[in-house]
RODODO-763762 format. One record per residue (C-alpha): x, y, z. Coordinates in steps of 0.5 Angstrom, whole numbers, plus 500, padded with zeros to 3 digits. Each point is the difference from the previous one (the first is absolute). Layout:
<rolos>
[[X, Y, Z]] ...
</rolos>
This chain:
<rolos>
[[860, 429, 207]] [[507, 497, 501]] [[506, 500, 496]] [[500, 499, 493]] [[502, 493, 496]] [[505, 504, 496]] [[503, 502, 507]] [[503, 493, 500]] [[507, 500, 496]] [[500, 497, 493]] [[492, 502, 499]] [[498, 505, 497]] [[493, 503, 497]] [[499, 494, 495]] [[501, 495, 506]] [[495, 504, 504]] [[495, 500, 495]] [[501, 492, 499]] [[499, 499, 508]] [[494, 505, 501]] [[497, 495, 494]] [[501, 494, 505]] [[497, 504, 506]] [[507, 502, 503]] [[500, 508, 501]] [[505, 501, 505]] [[508, 498, 501]] [[497, 498, 507]] [[495, 495, 497]] [[506, 498, 495]] [[505, 499, 506]] [[495, 496, 504]] [[498, 495, 495]] [[507, 499, 498]] [[503, 499, 493]] [[497, 493, 499]] [[493, 501, 501]] [[500, 507, 497]] [[503, 496, 493]] [[494, 496, 501]] [[495, 506, 500]] [[503, 503, 494]] [[499, 493, 496]] [[493, 499, 502]] [[499, 508, 498]] [[502, 498, 493]] [[507, 503, 501]] [[505, 496, 496]] [[504, 495, 503]] [[508, 502, 499]] [[506, 498, 505]] [[503, 507, 499]] [[494, 503, 503]] [[500, 495, 506]] [[507, 501, 502]] [[500, 508, 499]] [[494, 500, 505]] [[504, 495, 505]] [[506, 504, 499]] [[496, 507, 501]] [[497, 497, 507]] [[507, 498, 502]] [[502, 508, 499]] [[505, 497, 495]] [[501, 502, 493]] [[496, 496, 494]] [[507, 498, 497]] [[503, 497, 507]] [[497, 493, 499]] [[505, 496, 497]] [[503, 492, 501]] [[497, 495, 504]] [[495, 505, 503]] [[497, 502, 493]] [[499, 492, 499]] [[497, 499, 506]] [[495, 506, 499]] [[499, 497, 493]] [[497, 494, 503]] [[496, 504, 504]] [[497, 504, 495]] [[499, 493, 495]] [[496, 497, 506]] [[496, 506, 501]] [[498, 501, 493]] [[499, 493, 499]] [[495, 499, 506]] [[497, 507, 498]] [[499, 499, 493]] [[500, 493, 499]] [[504, 500, 493]] [[505, 505, 497]] [[497, 506, 496]] [[500, 498, 493]] [[502, 505, 494]] [[504, 505, 504]] [[507, 501, 500]] [[504, 502, 506]] [[501, 507, 498]] [[493, 501, 499]] [[498, 497, 506]] [[505, 504, 504]] [[498, 507, 497]] [[492, 498, 501]] [[502, 499, 508]] [[503, 507, 500]] [[494, 503, 496]] [[505, 502, 494]] [[495, 496, 495]] [[493, 497, 501]] [[499, 493, 500]] [[499, 497, 493]] [[496, 494, 497]] [[505, 495, 497]] [[499, 501, 492]] [[500, 495, 495]] [[503, 500, 493]] [[495, 495, 498]] [[494, 503, 496]] [[493, 500, 503]] [[496, 494, 497]] 
</rolos>
């Protein structure tokens, strides 16, 4: 087997599990796909859609620290991410906070179903 996904800067064991669920098992495969295609695969596999996870991936594939993304570059990446998410998911996930989505992307918390404060009928 080639180098693990977690050998890419900014990506750890939780990211490795998420990419494996999406059928991406090595850093070589991830580099060959690129950030946009890999993001689509993550979304299609059920991972949460969150911009932070996307730009962390982009920075990692470039060998840069995750917090190196700023200014016009970040704005441009946000547009790319929004287009990927819209074309992949069609509509925005409902009932999830941005924090919950980010934590889910990195495997810190499992996805939950939106809850309602209204009693069942």
